[in-house]
N, C-alpha and C positions, 0 to 999 in steps of 0.2 A: 504494500497498500504506500508504502515512504519510495519507493518510487520509483511507481506511478504518480504517484501525486506532483513530485519533484520535476517530474519528464511532462508535466501539462494536463495529467486524467483530471473531469473535472467531474468534484465529489459529488452532485447533484444527477448522473447521468442514471434513467430508470431503464431495468428490464425490460425487454418486448416484452413479456406474457407475467401477469398477472402485477406490473407495475410497482415493483421492488427495488429499491434503492438500496444502497451501499451501509448506511445510518439507520433503516429500517432494519436489515439484516443486525448490524452490530448491538442494537440497541434490545433484539429481539433474545437474538445470543451472551446478553451482559457483558457482551466485549467491550466492556468502559474504554480502554488503552485506542479499540478503534473510533469509540466514538468521540472520543477527546481529540486525536487525529484529523478525524473528516472534518469535523465540527474548527478546527486553528488553519486548517485549508482553506476554510470556507461552504462547506457542506451547511442550507441552509437547515435550524434548526427545528422547525416550523412545519417543511416540507413532510405531507402527509402519505403515510403508506396504504396499502390495499383497504379497504373499506374507509378509505378517508380518515384513520387514527392517528393521532399527532405522532411524533415518536418520542413523547415525552410520557405519555400513556401507556404505549407499549415499555418502555423504560421500565416503570412501577410496575405491570403487572408481572414484568420477568424478576422485580425485586432486586436489581442488582443498584445497592445507596450510590459507588461509583459513576455508574454511565447517569441517573438522575442529576448526581454534583455539575461533571461535565455540562449537560444540558441548560442547568439553569446560569453557569458564570455566562454562557453563550446566550442568556435570553429566552429559551424557550415557550410557548405558551404553554394555552392549554393545561396551567395550573390546577384547576378543581377538578377537573376533572380525570386530572393522572392520582390527585390527594383519592378521591373515590374508588377507582380502582385499585389504592397504595391499601385503605381502609376495608375495602372487598372481603382483601384476601389474610387481613388480620386474624381472622377466626377460623381458615382453612387448612386441613392438614396438607401438605403438600402431595405426598407420597399418596393419599389413598387418590386424592383428586387426581395426577397424574397416571394412578393404574386408574379410573373412570375412562377416564380422555382415552387412553391409547385401546381400551377396551370396544369404546363407541365408535370412534374410528377405525379402524378394525370391521366391525359389526356393518357398518357404512357402507364399505370399500368391499366386500366379499360375501355380505349378507349375513341373515340368519341363522343358514346351515354351515358358515364358515369350522376352518378347523379350528378345534380350541386351543387353549393352553394349557402348557403341561408343564409351566414353574416360571416364576417370576426373579427376577433381583434387582434389590433395590439400594442400594450407596449414598455415602455423600458424600460430600468433598468440603476441606476449608477454603475461599474463596470468598475477594472482593469482601471480607471485613465479615462476613459469615460462611454458609453451611449452604450448598447445592445438591439438590437431590436429584438421583439417576432414576431412573427407572426404565427397568428390561422385561416385555411378556416375551416369553420361548414358547413358540407353535410348534406344535407336536410334526409339522411338514419339516421340520427345521430352520424356519425361519426364526428373525429378532426382527420386535418391533421395539420402540424404546422413546423418550421424552426427559427433560431436562429440565427444570423449572430453581431459581435461588428462593433463599428465601429472607431476603432482607426486606420485608415489604413495611415491619417497623420502625423501621430506622430513614425508610423513605419514606412513609408519610411523616415521623418528626422535621425530614426536611422539608416537603412542601406547606407545612401547619405554618414549621417558622419565615419562609419565605411568600406566602402569603399574609404575615400579623396575624397568626390567630393563636390567640393562646391557651394551648393544650393544658389540662389541671396538672398538676406538677404528680398526681397518685394515679393522671395515667400515662405519662412517662416514665413513672416504679413501675409501672404493671409491665409495660412495652419491656422495658428490658431486662425484669424477672424473668419474663418466659424463654428467653433465651438460655438465660442463666449465665454468662459469660462475660466478664469486665473487658475481652480484648474484641468484641464482637461491636457492629457498629449501630444494632439497633442497644446498648448499653453505653455505647461512647457520645450519641447521639444526643440521646436522653440529657446523658449527665451534662455536657454542652450546652445545651439551651437552658436547664436550671442553672450553670453558673452563671450565662450572660443576664439571665432574668437578675439574682442576687438583693433578692428583697426580702424584703419580712417571710410572706406567706412559704419563701422558700426554703428561707433556714427553721423553721417552726416545723416545715417535713421534713427537712431533716433531721432535727431535732426528734421527731415521733418514731420516724425508722431507726433511728439509733440505740430508743429504746426498746425495739423487741428482744424477740428470739429468734427470731430470722438473720442466719449467716449473711444472706443475700443481699438482705434488704438493708441493712448492717456495712453489708460493702460499700452498694449503691452510696446513700447515707454519707461515708467517708470519702469516694469517691467526689460527692457534689460538694463537702463543704472544704476541699482542696482547691476550690478554682472560685471559691465566694471571697472577692479580692474589697470590693468597695462601701462605704456605708460603716467604716467599724467593723465590715463582718470578719477580716480574720482575728482579732479581740476576742471574738463573741466563741469565734469557730474554734481556734488553737485551747480551748479549757475542754470542748465538748470532746477534741478530738484526745485528746491525754487523759481525758476518763477512759475511751471509749477501749484504746491501745490495754489501760488497766485492769477493766474488765471484765475484758472477751478472752473466749477458751479456745476459739477455731483458728487455727493458725492466719486462713486465709484472711479473717477481719482483723485479724492482727498487723499482718503486713499491710492490707489498705489502709490501716489508720493513720500508718508508722509513715508509710507515702505523702498519704495529705498532710502530713505533719514537717517532711518536708517539703513539701511541694509549696506551702504555708512559711515555711524559712522565718519563722520566728522562736529566738535565740531559746524561747519559754519552753520549745517543744525539746531540741538535743537532752535533757536527762529521761527523759519521756523516748525517743528513740535505744538512746544506749543502753535503756533499760532493758531490751530484746537483743543485744549483741550476743548473748550468747545461746540464743535460743533451740532447741534440738531441730526449729524446720528450715534445711535450708532457705525455702524462698523468705523466710524472715529475716533470715539476715543478710539475706542479696537486700530486701527492703530495704535497711537499716544499713548498710551498706551508702546505695544508691538518696540513701534520703542527708546524709551528709555528708553525700557531695555538696561544696559550698557552703555549704551550714555551718561544719564543725570550724569552733574557736581555732585558734595556732593554740594559744596558752590553756587549750583545757585538757588538760596530764590526763585525766580516767578517758577520756574520748582519743585520745592519741594513743594511749594503750590498749583502748581497745579496736581502733582499727589496725593497727597491729598484729594484730590476736587473729584478725580476718583477712589479712593478706595471708594470713597461712592455715586459713580452711579449706577442707575436704573438696570444696564446694567449689568449680571452675569459677563458677559465676559472680561467686559471691568474691575469688580471690581479684580477680579481674577488677569490681568496682572498688573493694577496697585499697589496690595500689594504688588506683587511680586517687581516690582521695588522700592517700595518703603523699602523693606526688605532687598534687593540686599545694598542699599545705604550704602556708609562707614560712613554719618557725623550718629551722634548717639544725637540729639536734643530731649525734653520733646513734641514737638510739633508730629516727625515721632511717637515715642513707644506709643503715645495716641492716634494716627489714627491705629496704629496695634493693639492695645488694642482693641479699636471701631470693628473690624475685629471676633475679638477670638470666637464669638457667632454666625458669620455668618452663613446664612440658607445654603450655599456652603462649607462643608466639606472643599476642597483643598483651598478655600479662610484666611479659619481659620486656618487650616495649614500650610500654608505660612505667617500668620501673627504671629503666635507661634514661628513658624522660627527666624520671624525678630526680636524676641524680643530675644528671646534662645541667641543670635549671641550676644546681647546689652546686656548678662547676666540680663534681669527683669523677675522678682520674678513675673509673670502673665501668662507668660509661660508655668510656669510647670504644672497648673491646667488643661490647655489644651490641652497641650501634654499627661495628664494624659487620661483626656477622648477621646480623640480622637485615640490614640493606644488600648484603651479599646474594644469600640463601631464599627472602620470605620472597613474596611477589611482590613484584611492582604495584600491580593496583588493589593490594590488600590491604587492610588497616593494621597490623604491624610497622612493612613496608614505609607508609601513610605517618607513622607518628614518630618513627625513627627518621627519617628526611627532615620532619617541622625538627626535631628536636636539637639536627648537628647543628642548626642557629645559636644554639644556646651557649656549646661549648667555646672559651675564651681562647684559648691557643690556637694559634693562625696554624699552626703547621698540625699537629690534629684534625683543623676542621677540614684545611686543604686536603685531605688524604682523606678522609670520610664522606669530604662532598666528590670524588673523585674515586669513588666506589661502583664500582659497575655490577648490576642483577645479574646475577649467573644464564647463562640463556637454559629455556625448558624448552 
């Protein structure tokens, strides 16, 4: 597509039969990158497909939040029709609907006396901030018919409502997020983002109530919302609530969410509560502690520095990685910090070794040079470790050493 568009292909050309355009196909299949590419090259976001259906409605039915975002960025219309379509799918079991549609389509094409199905296969694929459900029906004659649909309709509805200026109740947004139960999905993150931007008294009261429930998911959602409340004195009210949640919670995921939220609020009052969990048995909590402390830990906080040094020796790769980064970026420069960084130069994870070398280079510790040379010679030039080491070279004040490092050429692969 990029090559054709660069060579002058018209993005709005229509198929000879059926009246389908490339943008229609991309919206039907939830190919958000293709949607963005076509729109950026002049495709009309409102040219209808078959049945006069606008692209935004097609993308909303597909349940692709990224496709909907792209269309909204490029001024697509038919927003209310798209919202109606997205809401219609909120209570639909996508897998059951795909099975029903495939069965009816097969009967329409082959009649009631058609071959029967001997099996069905359904699988779920994580993509585009959610899940795509794929259903295949196997016929006794050996044929297979299939269909797929994304399940991001809640996120799509939330996106369209905000774009239209509709105020969706906080409870409705929470239920949409909790239905999927995954903080990494768009259904969750879009609801959180809307409430954070709203940031009013009603939002704070709702989050307070969610914190007081016995439902871990609802408590996690509350923590995520409170993490981004930034106006009208909200941080001063959110931090004590988050500190209490992190102390009282028993579920590791709730603790991690509360700790992460305290880190996002960047209030020094939350540091003590974050450090309380640095020795938690769950690595996800320790990971959250390391992330939360980045840029927040005061350099003169001895107990905090000691906790981070301990985390640089953690058996979990992610915890060691973030803890090493925190240590490298501290303004404090002590023998204990340098030795802890030097201990990570030969870490089995190259990214960690690179962060340690950067921290030592910033402190003009000569132990950084050998690690930087090794990384620049052996690691992938497109990888994080190489990039970190390359940037760290500028901190080396010894001109002779710096020039040698700058002249290091990656080994061919």
